[in-house]
BAPA-781506 format. One record per residue (C-alpha): residue in three letters; x, y, z. Coordinates in steps of 0.25 Angstrom, whole numbers, padded with zeros to 4 digits, always signed. Layout:
N
AlaXYZ
...
***
This chain:
389
Unk+0056+0420+0171
Unk+0060+0412+0183
Unk+0056+0419+0196
Unk+0071+0418+0201
Unk+0076+0426+0189
Unk+0068+0439+0190
Unk+0076+0449+0183
Unk+0073+0459+0194
Unk+0080+0450+0204
Unk+0095+0454+0205
Unk+0099+0442+0215
Unk+0109+0433+0209
Unk+0104+0422+0200
Unk+0112+0409+0198
Unk+0111+0398+0189
Unk+0115+0385+0196
Unk+0116+0370+0191
Unk+0118+0357+0197
Unk+0117+0344+0190
Unk+0118+0333+0201
Unk+0113+0331+0215
Unk+0126+0334+0221
Unk+0127+0347+0213
Unk+0113+0350+0217
Unk+0117+0349+0232
Unk+0130+0358+0230
Unk+0122+0368+0222
Unk+0111+0369+0233
Unk+0122+0372+0243
Unk+0128+0382+0234
Unk+0114+0389+0232
Unk+0112+0389+0247
Unk+0126+0395+0250
Unk+0124+0406+0239
Unk+0111+0410+0245
Unk+0117+0411+0259
Unk+0126+0421+0253
Unk+0116+0428+0243
Unk+0102+0425+0247
Unk+0096+0431+0235
Unk+0103+0422+0224
Unk+0095+0414+0215
Unk+0098+0401+0209
Unk+0092+0394+0197
Unk+0097+0382+0189
Unk+0099+0367+0187
Unk+0095+0363+0201
Unk+0092+0350+0209
Unk+0084+0349+0222
Unk+0094+0354+0232
Unk+0097+0367+0223
Unk+0082+0369+0222
Unk+0080+0368+0237
Unk+0092+0378+0239
Unk+0084+0388+0231
Unk+0088+0386+0216
Unk+0078+0386+0205
Unk+0079+0374+0197
Unk+0078+0374+0182
Unk+0083+0360+0180
Unk+0087+0348+0189
Unk+0099+0339+0184
Unk+0101+0333+0198
Unk+0091+0321+0197
Unk+0098+0316+0184
Unk+0113+0318+0188
Unk+0122+0308+0181
Unk+0137+0305+0181
Unk+0146+0299+0170
Unk+0139+0290+0160
Unk+0126+0293+0168
Unk+0127+0307+0163
Unk+0122+0303+0149
Unk+0108+0301+0155
Unk+0107+0316+0159
Unk+0112+0322+0146
Unk+0098+0326+0142
Unk+0095+0332+0155
Unk+0108+0340+0155
Unk+0105+0346+0142
Unk+0091+0350+0146
Unk+0097+0356+0159
Unk+0108+0364+0151
Unk+0097+0369+0141
Unk+0088+0374+0152
Unk+0100+0380+0160
Unk+0105+0387+0147
Unk+0091+0394+0146
Unk+0091+0399+0160
Unk+0106+0404+0159
Unk+0103+0412+0147
Unk+0090+0417+0151
Unk+0092+0422+0165
Unk+0102+0432+0172
Unk+0110+0422+0180
Unk+0122+0428+0188
Unk+0129+0415+0189
Unk+0128+0400+0186
Unk+0133+0389+0195
Unk+0136+0375+0190
Unk+0138+0364+0200
Unk+0146+0352+0197
Unk+0142+0343+0185
Unk+0151+0349+0174
Unk+0144+0341+0162
Unk+0132+0350+0163
Unk+0138+0362+0170
Unk+0149+0365+0161
Unk+0139+0367+0149
Unk+0130+0375+0159
Unk+0141+0384+0163
Unk+0144+0386+0148
Unk+0129+0391+0146
Unk+0130+0400+0158
Unk+0143+0406+0153
Unk+0137+0409+0140
Unk+0125+0416+0147
Unk+0135+0425+0154
Unk+0133+0418+0168
Unk+0145+0415+0176
Unk+0146+0401+0181
Unk+0151+0395+0194
Unk+0155+0380+0194
Unk+0153+0374+0207
Unk+0159+0360+0209
Unk+0169+0361+0197
Unk+0170+0350+0187
Unk+0181+0341+0190
Unk+0190+0344+0178
Unk+0202+0341+0186
Unk+0198+0326+0186
Unk+0192+0325+0172
Unk+0187+0334+0160
Unk+0197+0344+0161
Unk+0194+0348+0147
Unk+0181+0355+0152
Unk+0190+0365+0159
Unk+0188+0375+0147
Unk+0173+0374+0149
Unk+0174+0377+0164
Unk+0184+0389+0162
Unk+0175+0396+0151
Unk+0161+0393+0157
Unk+0163+0395+0172
Unk+0167+0407+0180
Unk+0170+0400+0193
Unk+0172+0386+0198
Unk+0169+0383+0213
Unk+0178+0371+0215
Unk+0176+0361+0226
Unk+0189+0353+0226
Unk+0201+0360+0232
Unk+0210+0358+0220
Unk+0200+0362+0209
Unk+0202+0377+0211
Unk+0216+0377+0206
Unk+0213+0367+0195
Unk+0202+0376+0189
Unk+0210+0389+0191
Unk+0221+0382+0184
Unk+0212+0380+0172
Unk+0208+0395+0172
Unk+0195+0393+0180
Unk+0191+0402+0192
Unk+0189+0391+0203
Unk+0187+0392+0218
Unk+0188+0381+0228
Unk+0175+0381+0236
Unk+0176+0368+0244
Unk+0168+0356+0242
Unk+0153+0356+0244
Unk+0154+0342+0251
Unk+0162+0348+0262
Unk+0151+0357+0266
Unk+0141+0346+0264
Unk+0148+0336+0273
Unk+0150+0347+0283
Unk+0135+0351+0283
Unk+0131+0336+0285
Unk+0126+0332+0299
Unk+0129+0317+0300
Unk+0118+0309+0307
Unk+0125+0301+0317
Unk+0113+0292+0319
Unk+0114+0288+0304
Unk+0129+0286+0305
Unk+0127+0277+0318
Unk+0116+0269+0311
Unk+0124+0267+0299
Unk+0137+0263+0306
Unk+0128+0253+0315
Unk+0126+0245+0302
Unk+0140+0239+0302
Unk+0154+0242+0303
Unk+0161+0246+0295
Unk+0151+0255+0288
Unk+0153+0258+0273
Unk+0146+0268+0265
Unk+0142+0267+0251
Unk+0140+0280+0243
Unk+0137+0276+0228
Unk+0133+0290+0224
Unk+0120+0298+0220
Unk+0119+0295+0205
Unk+0111+0283+0201
Unk+0121+0277+0190
Unk+0133+0280+0200
Unk+0126+0272+0211
Unk+0123+0261+0201
Unk+0137+0260+0197
Unk+0144+0262+0211
Unk+0134+0256+0222
Unk+0135+0242+0217
Unk+0151+0242+0219
Unk+0150+0249+0232
Unk+0140+0238+0237
Unk+0150+0227+0232
Unk+0161+0234+0240
Unk+0151+0234+0252
Unk+0148+0219+0251
Unk+0163+0216+0250
Unk+0166+0224+0263
Unk+0155+0217+0270
Unk+0161+0204+0266
Unk+0174+0208+0272
Unk+0168+0216+0284
Unk+0155+0209+0287
Unk+0152+0220+0298
Unk+0152+0231+0287
Unk+0139+0239+0284
Unk+0136+0248+0272
Unk+0128+0261+0269
Unk+0125+0266+0255
Unk+0120+0280+0252
Unk+0108+0284+0244
Unk+0112+0297+0238
Unk+0099+0300+0231
Unk+0085+0295+0228
Unk+0090+0291+0214
Unk+0099+0281+0219
Unk+0091+0276+0231
Unk+0085+0263+0224
Unk+0099+0259+0218
Unk+0105+0260+0232
Unk+0095+0253+0240
Unk+0094+0241+0230
Unk+0109+0240+0229
Unk+0110+0240+0244
Unk+0099+0230+0246
Unk+0107+0220+0237
Unk+0120+0222+0244
Unk+0126+0210+0252
Unk+0130+0219+0264
Unk+0123+0228+0274
Unk+0120+0241+0266
Unk+0112+0253+0272
Unk+0106+0262+0262
Unk+0108+0277+0267
Unk+0099+0287+0261
Unk+0102+0298+0271
Unk+0115+0307+0272
Unk+0127+0301+0265
Unk+0135+0309+0275
Unk+0129+0300+0286
Unk+0133+0287+0278
Unk+0147+0292+0275
Unk+0149+0296+0290
Unk+0145+0282+0294
Unk+0155+0275+0285
Unk+0168+0268+0288
Unk+0170+0268+0273
Unk+0163+0274+0261
Unk+0162+0268+0247
Unk+0159+0280+0238
Unk+0156+0283+0223
Unk+0166+0293+0217
Unk+0162+0307+0217
Unk+0159+0318+0227
Unk+0154+0307+0237
Unk+0168+0303+0239
Unk+0172+0317+0243
Unk+0160+0317+0253
Unk+0165+0304+0259
Unk+0178+0311+0261
Unk+0172+0323+0268
Unk+0167+0313+0278
Unk+0181+0307+0279
Unk+0176+0293+0276
Unk+0185+0283+0270
Unk+0179+0279+0256
Unk+0181+0271+0244
Unk+0177+0278+0231
Unk+0172+0268+0220
Unk+0165+0271+0207
Unk+0162+0261+0196
Unk+0161+0270+0183
Unk+0160+0265+0169
Unk+0173+0259+0164
Unk+0170+0262+0150
Unk+0167+0277+0153
Unk+0180+0278+0161
Unk+0189+0272+0151
Unk+0183+0279+0139
Unk+0181+0292+0145
Unk+0184+0295+0160
Unk+0198+0290+0161
Unk+0203+0300+0151
Unk+0197+0311+0158
Unk+0200+0309+0172
Unk+0212+0317+0177
Unk+0213+0313+0191
Unk+0221+0302+0198
Unk+0210+0299+0208
Unk+0195+0298+0205
Unk+0189+0300+0219
Unk+0188+0314+0225
Unk+0195+0311+0238
Unk+0207+0306+0231
Unk+0207+0317+0220
Unk+0207+0327+0231
Unk+0218+0320+0239
Unk+0225+0316+0226
Unk+0227+0303+0233
Unk+0220+0290+0235
Unk+0215+0292+0249
Unk+0202+0284+0246
Unk+0201+0272+0238
Unk+0194+0274+0224
Unk+0189+0264+0215
Unk+0185+0271+0202
Unk+0181+0275+0191
Unk+0178+0260+0191
Unk+0182+0247+0198
Unk+0182+0233+0193
Unk+0179+0226+0206
Unk+0175+0230+0220
Unk+0185+0220+0227
Unk+0196+0231+0228
Unk+0186+0241+0233
Unk+0181+0231+0244
Unk+0195+0228+0248
Unk+0198+0242+0250
Unk+0185+0245+0258
Unk+0188+0233+0267
Unk+0202+0238+0269
Unk+0197+0252+0273
Unk+0186+0246+0282
Unk+0196+0237+0290
Unk+0206+0248+0292
Unk+0202+0260+0301
Unk+0216+0266+0298
Unk+0214+0266+0283
Unk+0200+0273+0285
Unk+0205+0283+0294
Unk+0217+0286+0285
Unk+0207+0289+0273
Unk+0198+0297+0282
Unk+0210+0306+0286
Unk+0214+0307+0272
Unk+0200+0312+0268
Unk+0200+0322+0280
Unk+0213+0328+0275
Unk+0207+0329+0261
Unk+0193+0335+0264
Unk+0195+0343+0277
Unk+0201+0355+0269
Unk+0188+0355+0261
Unk+0179+0356+0273
Unk+0180+0371+0276
Unk+0173+0376+0263
Unk+0159+0378+0260
Unk+0158+0375+0245
Unk+0144+0381+0243
Unk+0147+0394+0250
Unk+0160+0396+0243
Unk+0154+0393+0230
Unk+0142+0403+0233
Unk+0152+0414+0236
Unk+0159+0411+0222
Unk+0146+0411+0215
Unk+0141+0424+0222
Unk+0155+0431+0219
Unk+0154+0427+0205
Unk+0140+0433+0204
Unk+0144+0446+0211
Unk+0156+0448+0202
Unk+0147+0447+0190
Unk+0137+0457+0195
Unk+0147+0467+0199
***
């Protein structure tokens, strides 16, 4: 028997699962917060390196093989193995609760396995069923006891669907608040040229391959229009470092590759070119003007995604605002010329950029005074206490 699963130990035993690097980070913060409230609690599950460092015993690691959209097909075999391994643990050991973090493709089936084993499930970072895939609501309602929602409108959405949901705040708010900006790094980057433009192509290899080339084309177009401009591109993981370096070296403009804190890079920027997803919200928490651009498969979009997407806007800042406060060029674009024109327009107008910054501040400031990890930890321990008593 696993040493953390001694039947004589009455401290809470929690199964937790994260399938992507971002989920690994958010789950690690949740583990740390839970242990601050209840030091004896034990965590076991599908864990990446950050969760392990926080004290979780890992039975499987999905984070180094995370995928998105069509790239997910490459990870089907690993997902099946992970679910099979998890199922054995859930049926064999007396878990007090299970926590699923993001990644509904694998975690809705996992929640079903936990529910069948009589283990209550808390879903942290809820599936974005308000945007697409609302047909999965039935599964969420019948497999999950509670949802920890991270966007303000999600609590009402899920409650209207008969799901016990609580808004806990967004984990990025706490993350950005904890960051210590390195002013020397910011000063060094800004000395490269003016204006300074940050490129955030993402952390998944196939997404970087799809997005970065377009971002660099935009950077080259900006450099032609504003020769004094300089650029910095983030390396969000070792798995994408070679792609970023090789692409930056081929660019026909001054591009600095940044392997340190993405927060420092964002803080240095007059404008950010960002791939779709949570990164756009991270830029919003820094109140930086941005252009969201993503070049997905046209075939996939027209055959599948366009029939499932339920929102007028596609980037998180615009979805939250229900307005086009930041330019978005997605799910795909036919040419980078309109993006270059918009970028140059923003860079030449201090007033336009300040207007965007103020709109982003109004959007995210109400989200800043929440600690998502701690509030979710309180939900989790409350769920366990109700079950034990």
